[in-house]
C-alpha positions as CSV (number, residue, x, y, z in Angstrom):
1,M,21.2,-4.2,-18.7
2,K,19.7,-5.1,-21.9
3,F,16.4,-3.2,-23.1
4,R,14.1,-3.8,-25.8
5,T,13.0,-0.3,-26.6
6,R,15.5,2.3,-27.5
7,I,14.2,5.6,-27.3
8,V,17.1,8.3,-26.8
9,T,17.3,9.1,-30.5
10,A,13.4,9.4,-31.1
11,I,13.5,12.1,-28.3
12,T,16.6,13.7,-29.2
13,A,15.0,14.2,-33.0
14,L,12.1,15.5,-31.3
15,A,13.8,18.0,-29.8
16,V,15.9,19.2,-32.7
17,T,13.0,19.6,-34.9
18,S,11.0,21.7,-32.2
19,A,14.3,24.0,-32.1
20,A,14.6,24.1,-35.7
21,L,11.0,25.5,-36.0
22,V,11.6,28.1,-33.4
23,G,14.9,29.1,-35.2
24,C,13.4,29.7,-38.6
25,S,10.9,32.3,-37.4
26,P,11.4,34.9,-34.9
27,S,7.5,35.0,-33.8
28,A,7.2,31.4,-32.9
29,P,6.3,30.8,-29.7
30,E,8.7,29.4,-27.0
31,P,8.9,25.6,-26.6
32,D,7.1,24.3,-23.3
33,V,9.5,24.0,-20.3
34,E,11.1,20.5,-19.9
35,R,10.2,19.4,-16.3
36,T,12.2,17.0,-14.7
37,L,11.0,15.2,-11.3
38,T,13.4,13.7,-9.2
39,L,12.3,11.3,-6.3
40,A,13.8,9.6,-3.3
41,V,12.3,6.3,-3.1
42,S,12.4,4.5,0.6
43,S,12.9,1.0,-0.9
44,D,15.2,-0.2,-3.1
45,S,14.1,-1.6,-6.3
46,L,13.1,-5.2,-7.3
47,W,14.0,-4.5,-10.6
48,G,13.7,-7.3,-13.0
49,F,10.3,-8.5,-11.8
50,V,8.2,-10.6,-14.2
51,R,4.4,-10.0,-14.2
52,A,3.6,-12.8,-11.6
53,D,6.0,-11.3,-8.9
54,L,3.9,-8.3,-8.6
55,G,1.5,-10.6,-6.6
56,T,3.7,-10.6,-3.7
57,Q,6.1,-7.2,-4.3
58,V,3.2,-4.9,-5.1
59,H,4.3,-2.1,-2.4
60,Q,8.0,-2.5,-2.6
61,S,8.2,-1.9,-6.3
62,A,5.3,0.1,-7.0
63,A,7.0,3.4,-7.6
64,Y,9.2,1.5,-10.3
65,W,6.7,-0.3,-12.5
66,K,4.2,2.1,-12.2
67,P,5.7,4.6,-15.0
68,L,6.1,1.7,-17.1
69,Y,2.7,0.1,-17.2
70,D,-1.0,1.1,-17.5
71,T,-3.4,-0.3,-15.1
72,I,-7.0,-1.0,-16.1
73,V,-8.4,1.7,-13.6
74,K,-7.3,4.5,-11.2
75,I,-7.8,5.2,-7.6
76,T,-8.2,8.6,-6.2
77,P,-7.0,9.6,-2.9
78,D,-10.6,9.9,-2.1
79,L,-10.7,6.0,-2.9
80,E,-12.9,6.9,-5.9
81,I,-12.3,4.5,-9.0
82,Q,-11.8,6.1,-12.0
83,P,-11.3,5.0,-15.7
84,N,-7.9,4.4,-17.1
85,L,-7.6,1.4,-19.8
86,A,-10.9,0.9,-18.9
87,T,-13.6,3.4,-19.8
88,E,-16.8,2.0,-17.6
89,W,-17.7,-1.1,-15.9
90,S,-20.8,-2.7,-14.7
91,Y,-21.6,-5.7,-12.4
92,N,-24.6,-7.8,-12.6
93,D,-27.1,-8.2,-10.0
94,D,-25.5,-10.5,-7.5
95,L,-22.1,-8.8,-8.1
96,T,-20.4,-11.9,-9.2
97,V,-19.7,-10.9,-12.9
98,L,-17.8,-7.6,-13.8
99,T,-17.8,-6.3,-17.3
100,L,-15.1,-4.0,-18.3
101,K,-15.1,-1.9,-21.5
102,L,-11.8,-1.0,-22.7
103,R,-10.2,1.9,-24.6
104,D,-9.5,0.9,-28.2
105,D,-6.3,3.1,-29.1
106,V,-3.9,2.0,-26.7
107,K,-0.7,0.2,-27.9
108,F,2.5,-1.1,-26.2
109,T,5.7,0.5,-27.3
110,D,6.4,-2.3,-29.8
111,G,2.9,-1.8,-31.6
112,T,1.0,-4.6,-30.2
113,P,-2.7,-3.6,-29.1
114,V,-3.4,-3.2,-25.4
115,D,-6.7,-5.0,-26.0
116,A,-8.9,-7.6,-24.2
117,A,-6.9,-10.5,-24.6
118,A,-3.8,-8.8,-23.2
119,V,-5.9,-7.8,-19.9
120,K,-7.1,-11.3,-20.1
121,A,-3.4,-12.8,-20.2
122,N,-2.3,-10.6,-17.3
123,L,-5.2,-11.2,-14.8
124,D,-4.5,-15.0,-15.7
125,A,-0.8,-14.4,-15.0
126,F,-1.3,-12.6,-11.8
127,R,-3.8,-15.1,-10.3
128,N,-1.5,-17.9,-11.0
129,G,1.5,-16.5,-9.6
130,G,0.2,-16.4,-6.3
131,G,1.4,-14.2,-3.1
132,G,-0.7,-12.3,-0.3
133,E,-1.7,-9.7,-3.0
134,A,-2.8,-11.9,-5.7
135,S,-4.9,-13.8,-3.1
136,Q,-6.8,-10.7,-1.8
137,S,-7.3,-9.0,-5.1
138,T,-8.1,-11.9,-7.2
139,G,-8.7,-14.8,-4.9
140,R,-12.5,-14.9,-5.9
141,I,-12.1,-14.8,-9.8
142,T,-12.9,-18.0,-11.3
143,D,-12.7,-17.0,-15.1
144,V,-11.7,-13.9,-17.2
145,A,-12.8,-13.8,-20.6
146,A,-12.4,-11.6,-23.8
147,P,-15.4,-11.9,-26.0
148,D,-14.0,-9.1,-28.3
149,A,-11.1,-6.5,-28.5
150,T,-12.8,-4.1,-26.2
151,T,-14.7,-6.2,-23.5
152,V,-13.3,-8.1,-20.6
153,V,-15.7,-10.4,-18.5
154,I,-14.6,-11.4,-15.1
155,T,-16.6,-13.9,-13.4
156,L,-16.5,-14.4,-9.5
157,S,-17.2,-17.2,-7.2
158,G,-18.9,-14.7,-5.0
159,A,-19.2,-10.8,-4.6
160,D,-16.0,-9.2,-3.9
161,P,-15.3,-5.5,-3.3
162,S,-11.3,-6.2,-3.8
163,V,-11.6,-6.5,-7.5
164,L,-11.8,-3.1,-8.6
165,P,-9.7,-1.3,-6.1
166,G,-7.1,-4.2,-7.1
167,L,-7.6,-3.2,-10.6
168,A,-5.9,-0.1,-9.8
169,E,-3.1,-1.7,-8.3
170,S,-0.5,-4.4,-9.2
171,A,-3.6,-6.9,-10.1
172,G,-4.7,-4.3,-13.0
173,A,-1.0,-3.6,-14.3
174,V,-0.8,-4.6,-18.0
175,F,2.0,-6.2,-19.3
176,L,3.0,-7.4,-22.8
177,P,1.7,-10.5,-23.4
178,A,4.7,-12.2,-24.9
179,D,6.6,-11.2,-21.7
180,L,4.1,-13.4,-19.8
181,E,5.1,-16.7,-21.7
182,N,8.5,-17.1,-20.5
183,P,8.5,-16.4,-16.8
184,D,12.6,-17.8,-17.0
185,A,13.3,-14.9,-19.4
186,D,16.4,-12.8,-19.0
187,K,15.2,-10.4,-16.1
188,S,17.6,-7.7,-17.1
189,V,15.3,-7.3,-20.0
190,V,12.8,-4.8,-19.1
191,P,9.4,-5.9,-20.6
192,V,7.6,-3.7,-23.1
193,G,5.0,-1.4,-21.6
194,S,2.1,0.9,-22.6
195,G,2.4,3.4,-19.6
196,P,3.2,6.9,-19.8
197,Y,7.1,6.8,-19.5
198,L,10.0,4.6,-21.1
199,L,13.2,3.5,-19.2
200,D,16.4,5.7,-20.4
201,E,19.0,2.8,-20.0
202,D,21.7,5.1,-20.6
203,N,21.2,6.8,-17.5
204,T,20.0,4.1,-15.2
205,T,22.4,2.2,-12.7
206,P,20.4,-0.5,-11.3
207,G,20.2,0.0,-7.3
208,S,21.4,3.2,-7.7
209,V,19.2,5.6,-10.1
210,Y,16.6,5.0,-12.4
211,T,15.6,7.3,-15.1
212,Y,12.3,7.3,-17.3
213,V,11.6,9.6,-20.3
214,R,8.4,10.6,-21.7
215,N,6.6,7.9,-23.8
216,P,5.9,9.9,-26.9
217,D,3.0,8.1,-27.7
218,Y,1.3,7.7,-24.8
219,W,-2.6,7.9,-25.0
220,N,-2.9,10.3,-21.9
221,S,0.0,12.5,-21.7
222,E,-1.7,15.6,-20.1
223,A,-2.1,13.4,-16.7
224,Y,1.6,13.3,-16.3
225,P,3.3,16.7,-16.7
226,Y,6.8,15.7,-16.3
227,D,9.0,15.0,-19.1
228,T,11.5,13.0,-16.9
229,L,11.4,11.2,-13.8
230,V,14.1,10.4,-11.8
231,L,14.0,7.6,-8.9
232,R,16.7,7.1,-6.6
233,P,16.4,4.3,-4.1
234,M,17.4,5.6,-0.5
235,P,16.3,3.1,2.1
236,D,18.8,4.8,4.5
237,V,17.1,7.7,6.2
238,A,20.0,10.0,6.9
239,A,20.9,9.6,3.2
240,R,17.3,10.7,2.4
241,M,17.2,13.4,4.6
242,N,20.4,14.7,3.0
243,A,19.4,14.7,-0.2
244,L,16.2,16.4,0.5
245,K,18.0,19.0,2.3
246,A,20.7,19.3,-0.3
247,G,17.6,20.0,-3.1
248,E,19.0,17.0,-4.7
249,V,15.3,15.4,-4.8
250,D,12.1,17.2,-5.4
251,G,10.3,14.8,-2.5
252,A,10.7,11.9,0.0
253,A,9.2,10.1,2.5
254,V,10.0,11.3,6.2
255,P,10.1,9.9,9.3
256,A,8.4,11.8,12.3
257,A,11.8,11.8,14.1
258,N,13.2,13.9,11.2
259,A,10.0,15.9,10.5
260,A,10.9,19.3,12.6
261,D,14.6,19.4,11.0
262,I,13.0,19.0,7.4
263,E,10.6,21.6,7.9
264,A,13.0,24.0,9.4
265,S,14.8,23.4,6.4
266,G,12.1,25.0,4.3
267,L,10.5,22.2,2.7
268,T,6.8,21.6,3.0
269,L,5.4,18.4,5.0
270,N,2.4,16.6,3.2
271,T,0.7,14.3,5.8
272,G,-1.9,11.3,4.9
273,I,-3.0,8.2,6.5
274,A,-1.1,4.7,5.4
275,N,-1.8,2.3,8.5
276,W,-2.4,2.0,12.2
277,G,0.1,1.3,14.9
278,G,-0.1,-0.9,18.0
279,L,-0.2,-4.4,19.1
280,H,-1.7,-7.3,17.0
281,I,-3.2,-9.9,19.4
282,L,-3.0,-12.8,17.3
283,D,-3.4,-15.9,19.6
284,R,-6.8,-15.2,20.7
285,N,-7.7,-18.7,21.2
286,G,-4.6,-19.3,23.3
287,E,-2.9,-21.7,21.5
288,I,0.5,-20.7,22.5
289,V,-0.4,-18.0,25.2
290,P,-3.3,-19.7,26.9
291,A,-4.2,-15.9,28.6
292,L,-4.9,-14.4,25.5
293,A,-7.7,-16.5,25.0
294,D,-9.7,-14.4,27.9
295,V,-11.3,-11.5,26.5
296,K,-10.6,-9.7,29.8
297,V,-6.6,-10.1,29.3
298,R,-7.0,-8.7,25.9
299,Q,-9.2,-5.6,27.3
300,A,-6.6,-5.2,30.0
301,I,-3.7,-4.7,27.4
302,N,-5.5,-2.2,25.8
303,M,-5.6,-0.2,28.8
304,V,-1.7,0.1,29.7
305,F,-0.8,2.2,27.2
306,D,-1.3,5.9,27.0
307,R,-2.0,6.6,23.5
308,A,-1.8,10.4,23.5
309,S,1.4,10.3,25.3
310,I,2.8,7.6,22.7
311,V,1.6,10.1,19.8
312,K,3.4,13.1,21.2
313,N,6.7,11.7,22.2
314,L,7.2,8.8,20.2
315,Y,5.7,10.1,16.9
316,Q,6.5,13.6,17.4
317,G,2.7,14.5,17.4
318,Y,2.2,13.3,13.9
319,G,-0.8,11.1,14.3
320,T,-4.1,10.7,16.1
321,P,-4.8,8.5,18.9
322,N,-7.0,5.4,18.1
323,N,-8.3,2.6,19.9
324,Q,-9.3,1.0,16.8
325,A,-7.7,-0.7,13.8
326,F,-9.7,1.3,11.2
327,R,-9.3,4.7,10.7
328,E,-11.5,7.7,11.7
329,G,-13.9,8.3,9.0
330,S,-14.0,4.8,7.7
331,A,-17.2,2.7,7.7
332,A,-15.9,0.3,10.2
333,F,-14.5,3.0,12.7
334,V,-17.0,3.2,15.5
335,A,-17.1,6.8,16.3
336,D,-19.0,7.0,19.7
337,E,-16.8,4.5,21.3
338,T,-13.5,6.3,21.0
339,D,-13.2,6.3,24.8
340,K,-13.1,2.8,25.0
341,Y,-10.2,1.2,26.9
342,P,-8.9,4.3,28.3
343,F,-5.4,4.4,30.0
344,D,-6.3,3.1,33.6
345,I,-3.6,0.6,34.9
346,E,-5.6,0.0,38.2
347,A,-8.8,-1.0,36.0
348,A,-6.7,-3.0,33.9
349,K,-5.0,-4.8,36.9
350,K,-8.7,-5.7,38.2
351,L,-9.6,-7.2,34.7
352,M,-6.4,-9.2,35.0
353,A,-7.5,-10.6,38.5
354,E,-10.9,-11.5,37.4
355,A,-9.6,-13.5,34.6
356,G,-7.6,-15.2,37.1
357,Y,-4.1,-13.8,36.0
358,A,-3.4,-11.3,39.0
359,D,0.0,-12.7,39.1
360,G,0.5,-12.1,35.5
361,F,2.1,-14.3,32.8
362,D,5.2,-14.7,30.7
363,M,5.1,-14.0,26.9
364,T,7.7,-13.5,24.3
365,I,7.4,-10.9,21.9
366,P,9.4,-10.7,18.3
367,A,10.9,-7.4,17.2
368,I,12.9,-6.3,14.2
369,I,16.4,-5.2,14.8
370,G,16.6,-1.5,14.2
371,N,13.1,-0.7,13.6
372,H,11.3,-1.5,17.1
373,D,14.4,-0.1,19.2
374,A,12.3,2.7,20.3
375,I,9.0,0.6,20.8
376,M,9.9,-2.4,22.7
377,P,10.8,-0.7,26.0
378,I,7.2,0.8,26.0
379,I,5.6,-2.5,25.6
380,T,7.8,-4.1,28.3
381,Q,7.4,-1.5,30.4
382,Q,3.6,-1.1,30.5
383,L,2.8,-4.8,30.0
384,G,5.0,-5.1,32.9
385,E,2.5,-2.9,34.9
386,I,-0.1,-5.6,34.8
387,G,2.4,-8.6,35.6
388,I,2.9,-9.6,31.6
389,R,6.7,-10.5,31.8
390,V,7.8,-9.9,28.6
391,T,10.9,-11.5,26.6
392,V,12.0,-9.9,23.3
393,E,13.4,-11.7,20.7
394,Q,14.8,-9.8,17.7
395,F,14.9,-10.7,14.1
396,Q,15.9,-9.3,10.6
397,I,13.1,-8.0,8.8
398,G,12.7,-10.9,6.7
399,D,13.2,-13.5,9.8
400,F,10.8,-11.5,11.6
401,F,7.8,-12.0,9.3
402,N,8.7,-15.9,8.9
403,E,8.7,-16.3,12.4
404,V,5.5,-14.7,13.0
405,F,3.3,-16.4,10.4
406,A,4.8,-19.6,11.6
407,K,2.4,-18.9,14.6
408,K,5.4,-18.5,17.0
409,Y,4.2,-15.7,19.0
410,G,0.8,-14.6,20.3
411,I,1.4,-10.8,20.2
412,V,3.3,-8.6,17.7
413,F,3.8,-4.8,17.2
414,V,2.8,-3.8,13.8
415,S,1.9,-0.9,11.1
416,L,-0.6,-2.4,8.9
417,P,-2.1,-0.7,6.1
418,S,-5.5,1.1,5.9
419,F,-6.6,1.0,2.4
420,D,-10.3,0.9,2.2
421,D,-12.4,-1.1,4.8
422,W,-13.0,-4.4,2.6
423,R,-9.1,-4.9,1.9
424,D,-8.6,-3.8,5.6
425,V,-10.9,-6.8,6.8
426,T,-9.8,-9.3,4.0
427,G,-6.1,-8.4,4.9
428,M,-6.3,-8.9,8.8
429,V,-9.8,-10.0,9.7
430,S,-11.4,-12.8,8.1
431,P,-10.4,-16.2,8.9
432,E,-8.3,-16.8,5.8
433,A,-6.5,-13.3,6.1
434,L,-2.8,-13.1,5.9
435,W,-2.6,-11.3,9.5
436,N,-5.4,-13.7,11.0
437,V,-2.0,-15.7,11.8
438,F,-4.3,-18.3,13.7
439,G,-7.3,-18.3,11.7
440,T,-9.5,-16.9,14.5
441,E,-13.4,-17.0,13.5
442,D,-16.8,-16.7,15.0
443,P,-20.0,-17.2,13.4
444,A,-21.4,-13.8,14.1
445,L,-18.3,-12.2,12.8
446,D,-18.3,-14.3,9.7
447,K,-22.0,-13.3,9.1
448,L,-20.9,-9.6,9.4
449,I,-18.0,-10.2,6.8
450,D,-20.4,-12.1,4.2
451,E,-23.1,-9.1,4.7
452,A,-20.2,-6.4,3.9
453,R,-19.0,-8.5,0.9
454,T,-22.5,-9.2,-0.8
455,T,-23.9,-5.7,-0.1
456,T,-23.6,-2.4,-1.0
457,G,-24.4,1.3,0.3
458,D,-26.1,1.5,3.7
459,A,-26.6,-2.1,4.2
460,Q,-22.5,-2.7,3.5
461,D,-22.0,0.4,5.9
462,A,-23.9,-1.3,8.6
463,A,-21.7,-4.4,8.3
464,F,-18.9,-2.5,8.3
465,Q,-19.8,-1.1,11.6
466,G,-20.6,-4.3,13.2
467,I,-17.2,-5.5,12.3
468,G,-15.7,-2.7,13.9
469,K,-17.8,-2.8,16.9
470,Y,-17.2,-6.6,17.1
471,L,-13.2,-6.1,16.9
472,L,-13.3,-3.6,19.6
473,D,-15.3,-5.2,21.9
474,N,-13.6,-8.5,21.7
475,A,-10.2,-6.8,21.7
476,W,-8.5,-8.6,18.8
477,Y,-6.1,-5.7,18.9
478,A,-4.5,-3.2,20.9
479,P,-4.0,-0.1,18.6
480,W,-2.1,3.1,19.8
481,L,-2.6,5.4,17.0
482,T,-3.3,6.2,13.5
483,P,0.2,7.7,12.5
484,N,0.6,10.5,9.7
485,V,2.8,9.7,7.0
486,I,5.1,12.3,6.3
487,Y,6.2,13.4,2.7
488,A,8.6,16.2,2.1
489,T,8.2,18.4,-1.3
490,N,10.2,21.4,-2.1
491,D,8.3,24.3,-3.7
492,T,8.2,23.1,-7.2
493,V,6.0,20.3,-6.5
494,S,2.8,19.7,-4.9
495,V,1.2,16.1,-4.0
496,Q,-1.7,14.1,-2.6
497,L,-1.0,11.3,-0.5
498,S,-3.6,8.0,-0.7
499,P,-4.9,5.9,2.2
500,G,-2.5,3.0,2.7
501,Q,0.5,4.7,0.5
502,I,3.7,6.1,2.3
503,E,4.6,7.8,-0.9
504,P,2.3,9.5,-3.5
505,L,1.2,7.8,-6.5
506,L,2.6,8.8,-9.6
507,W,-0.4,10.8,-11.1
508,D,-1.0,12.6,-7.9
509,I,2.3,14.6,-8.0
510,K,2.1,17.8,-9.9
511,P,4.4,20.8,-10.7
512,I,3.6,24.2,-9.2
513,D,4.2,26.7,-11.6
């Protein structure tokens, strides 16, 4: 690989200078302890991305690009937006113009200022790159202006609560503008960033290990206490668990099935919420499975799964039974209807008969080879209890999603991210949402979505409650649970997990002294 920024010599020189100062005075303080953080990452790197790629690759590549690039704002585990490159921001009265004020002291490692022009160039590149993340975070942006070096003005076609959270993720990553101008450039060249770390090319082997060292000129170094960051791609669960138990890594994501073994090894299990799991009833208009157009059929499907048993036996207790596609405590979670659709096969049969399907019907459901092996027998057996005869078609993971989005299946098993209410709605509920595959819509629901988009405070919360209740009453989904994300750490590291994330964000990992 080729890299533009050589940093090893500079870091070595700093270390030699510090050692010399200590040696010349017996009373000089001891130098700070060099801290190294080594993490196993559950996805392999999509290294060599260009800026536009992040519109489609955000979650797969985030662990690898976040050390190198600043984002415009940050987001906390409590979903609070905090300053980063932008120190303050404000909306106009109708929430269609967002004005950001930027720091004036940040530079890329080649000396180029990280100014409003750079932020504008990145937002424009991200929007033009396309992809699901770009559509969700920046789809309503119509113009980005940089009236001066520290001011960015974002104009929207309509209010959009996704914009600010998106600026803490891939939409807000700021690359060197020169790297945006040539998308066909050699992707083995790592673009110059302004983030807390720089890639150490001498200790990096793509696909095996990525080593980062501290950026000595970073403007906010105290927020990143580690001098060296080592990321080891380990998609294979067994390899990741062995690395944890052997002490080769300080932290890694752990499947529920491995949690007891990892905890018995003396590691700490940190839990969070990243998604909901269950059946996504896609074909609500009955285009390919006519029976699914009847709400009673969809409600019956909700009542044949013993959620508590699934949590206990399939997820080893790491999760909460949930009949909704929103997590407990969110504005769209309907707290007084958690008992709607209890496990009751006889009641489900009655609903099927009332809908005219006492004899059931045939349906094909897709599965991901290796990922859904324990899940599909549960689906097949329980739907069979009410006469729904399931044929399972298996696919590799990439083909699975291609087939689903081609509108070939009426129902799929999914674990969809739980971020904040608005991003969840735009990801799966709104007519143009990626996971509203058949584009189902209803004027009553559309009105609630529009109210959630254009209001704030109590009015927005009421709109989200309305959305949650509509989806529950109309059985758009057959959720089973909100599973726990499990992230194991040794006794040197503490972490906080953010909603929607299977691994902690870099700034939420701290050493235990």
